[in-house]
N, C-alpha and C positions, 0 to 999 in steps of 0.2 A: 344464866345458864344458856349455853348455845347448843345447836345440833350439828354434829359431823356427819356428812354424807360420804358414803363410800365412793372412791375413786371409780368413776364411770366405766372405764375400760375393763375393770374387773368383773363386770356383770356380763360381758360378751366374749371372754376367751379364757383359756386356761390361767388358773391363778398358781404362780410359782412360790412356794414356801420353803425357806431354808431354816431348819431347826438347828441351832448350835448347842451341842451338848445333848447327851441323852443319859444322864444319871437319874436320880430319884424324880425330878420334875420333868426333864425332857423326855424320859421314857414314858411317863404318864400322858404327856401332851402328845407324843407320837402315837400312842395307842389309841387316842381319841380322834385323831384327825380322819381316819377312814370313816368314821361316823358323820363327821362334818361333810366329807367329801360326798357320801351317800345322800345326805340331807339336802345338800346344794343341788344335786341332780334331780332329786325328787320334786323340788321346788322350781325346777324349770332352768337352772344354770346349764349352759351349753356344754361345759367341760369339766367342771369341778377342779379339783386340786392336782398339782403335781408337786411332790414333796421330796426334798432331800435332806438328809441329816449329815452333820459333820461331827466327828468325835475321834480323838486319837487314842482313847483309852480302851484297854482290854478289860474284859470281865475278871474280877478278883474274888476270892471266897467271901469277902466282906460285902460285896455287892449283892450277894444272894440273900442278905438279910432283909433289905427293904427296897430292893430294885428287882424288876421282873426277870430276873436271871436264874438259871439253874446251874448246878454243879457241873453238869456236863458241858457247859458252855465256858468254863473258866479258861482263860487264856486267848479267847477269841475276841475280836473287836466288837464292842457294844453296838455301834451303829449298824455293822453288818448282821449281827445276830437279829437284832430287833427289825430291820428292814426285810430280812429274808422271811423272818416269821410273818410279817404283815403282808408281803407280797403274796407268799404262798396261801394264806387264808382268804385274802380279799381279791385275789387275782389281779393285782395291781403291778405296775412297773416302777415303783418309786426308788429311789437311789440312796446309796450310803457313801461317804467319802471317809476312809479310816485314817484320817490325818487331824491334827489340831488346827484350829483357826489360826490364820496369820494375817497380817496387815494386807497381804496381796489377794487373799481369798475372796473378797467382795469388790475387787475393782472390776470395771467394766470389761478390761482385757484380759482378765484371768482366764487361763486355759491350761494350767499345769498338769503334768502327767498325762498329756494326751486327752484332756477333757475339755469340753466346751465351757465358756464363760457361764456362770451361774445365773447372773442377773435376776435375783430374787425380787418378787413384789413385796413379800413380808419376810422379814428376819425375826425369827423367834429365838430370842436369847435366854438359855436356861444354863447360865454358866455360874461358877461358884467363886470366882476371883474378880476383884476390881480390875485387875490387869486385862482379862479377857473382855470384860464389858467396855473398857476403854477402847480396845480394838474395834469392838462393834461401833461404839459411838463415832469413832474417826472415820471408819471406812463406810458408814452409810450416809455420811455428810458430804459436802463438797461436790465433787463431779459424780457422785454415785446416782444411780437411778432407782434405788430402793424406795418403795412407796411408803412402807410402815415398818417401824422397829417395835416389836412387842417384847418388853423386858419382863421377865419372871425371875424373882429372887426371894430368898427366905433366910431367916435365922432359925433358931431352935423351935419356936412355935408361932412366929408371925412372918409375914411376907408380904409382897406387893406384885401386882401385874399392872404394868402401864403401857398403853399403846400410843406411840408417837409417830410424828411425820418428821423424819430428819430433814434439816434444812439443806437442800441439795439441787441438783439440777431438775428434779421432778417435783419437789415441793418448794415453792417459792416462798418468800417471806411474806407473811400476813398475819393479822390480828388473831385469827381463829386456827392457824396451823397447830395441830396437836403437838404440844411440846413433849419431848422425850424424857425418859427418866433421868438421863444425865444432865439435861438442861434444868430440870426442876430441882434435883437433888444431886449436885455434882460429887458428893463424897462417894456415890456408888461406883464412879468411874475414875477413882484416884488410885492408881496402883501403889502409891506410898503408905496406903492404909491397909494393905494386905499383910496380915500378921501370921497366917497359918494356912498354907496350901498343901500340906501334907495329908495323904489319904488316911482315914481310919485304920488303926493297926489291930483293931479287934472288932468282933461283932458287937460286944457290949458298947464300946466307944462309938460305934456308928449310930446306935440307937440312942445314946446318951446326947450326942450332938443335936439330934432333931427328933421331935416328935414323931411317932410312927407315921401318921397320915398327913402331915403339913404339906408335902410334895403333891399328894393326890388332891387334896382340897384345892390348892391354888391351881393345879392343872385344870380341874373342873370349871373353876371360875373363868379362867383364861379361855377355855374352849367355848363357854356359854357366851362371852363377850363376842368372839369371832362369829359364832353361830347367829347371834342376834344381828350383828353387822352385815352378813351376807343374806340373811332372810329379809330383813326389812330395809335394808340399804342405808341405814342410819343408826347413830347411837348418841345418847345425851350425856354419857359418862364414859370416860376412856381408860378406866381401870379402877382398882380399890386396893385398900390395905386390909389385910385378913390377920386376925388374932384367933388361932384355933383353941388356945388355952381359956380364952374368955368367950368363945363362941360369938364372935361379932365380926362385922365387916363394915368399912367406911368407904363408900364410893367417892371416886375422884371425878368431880363434875368437869365438864368442858366449860371453863370460866376464865376467860383472860385476865379478869380482875384478880382472881384468886392466884393465877399463874405469876402475876406480877408481885402480889403480895408474898408469896413463897419465896421468890428470888430475893426480895428486899430483906426478908427475915434472915436468909441464909447469909447474905452479905453482911448485915448488921450484927448478928449473933455468932457468926462462924458456923461450923458444921453441926447439924442438928443431932442429938443424941440417937435418935432412931427415926426411921421412915414413919413408923406409927404415931410417934409423938408429932412429927411434922403434919401428919394428915389431920390431926385434932386441933392444930392451931388455926 
């Protein structure tokens, strides 16, 4: 098992985080990032975080069941609602982009709608389709300067959070480069496997699709990983698989041998039935 050390420049300047999606998980992570920001400043970080959220969805009546929105906010963009609330409470100047993620959003030259290029250091993907995850996978690689892609995904009662270093202009090929979720488990970024992208059409359906607290549990695990990375400057696992129905979690060690074994298993057996099953193999 190896140790990953935080990119050194992130200890000496403002850390730019882009949160993609602010539904159940994204909103919970977004709500926790000000605490991480304050903790970083308290431990001597010179600038803390600068956070942007991007989401093209408006608040619907059914979002008010398990997401932090009130009925008075129905019809307003989710990202703007949440970021306005955060900025007002914490005295911050974080930003929201009320549009869906596209293949151009993360390009170094992006400056659409009169906005400067985002150039995030960390992309936190809280998306619910493989197509959206594929966009993140493709646009954080190649010529991108994104340092980390932190993917968070879940099913009804299980989920995973995996911190990776996309292979790009910033992260060169190496044995210990943190593999992304798409490199380890390619099915999560295969748009052909998306079967249901329609929103829940009732409050009961919204609750039946996911256990009530799966998003919150995953968000807290994810934030704790980031907090540990910034407080101590290093980590020995880069994610975990969580099953709230069974009250267990399985850490994903920084282990190049295991990464290679995972890829061999995927190649030889085809797509795994679930990421939790893959984690146990």
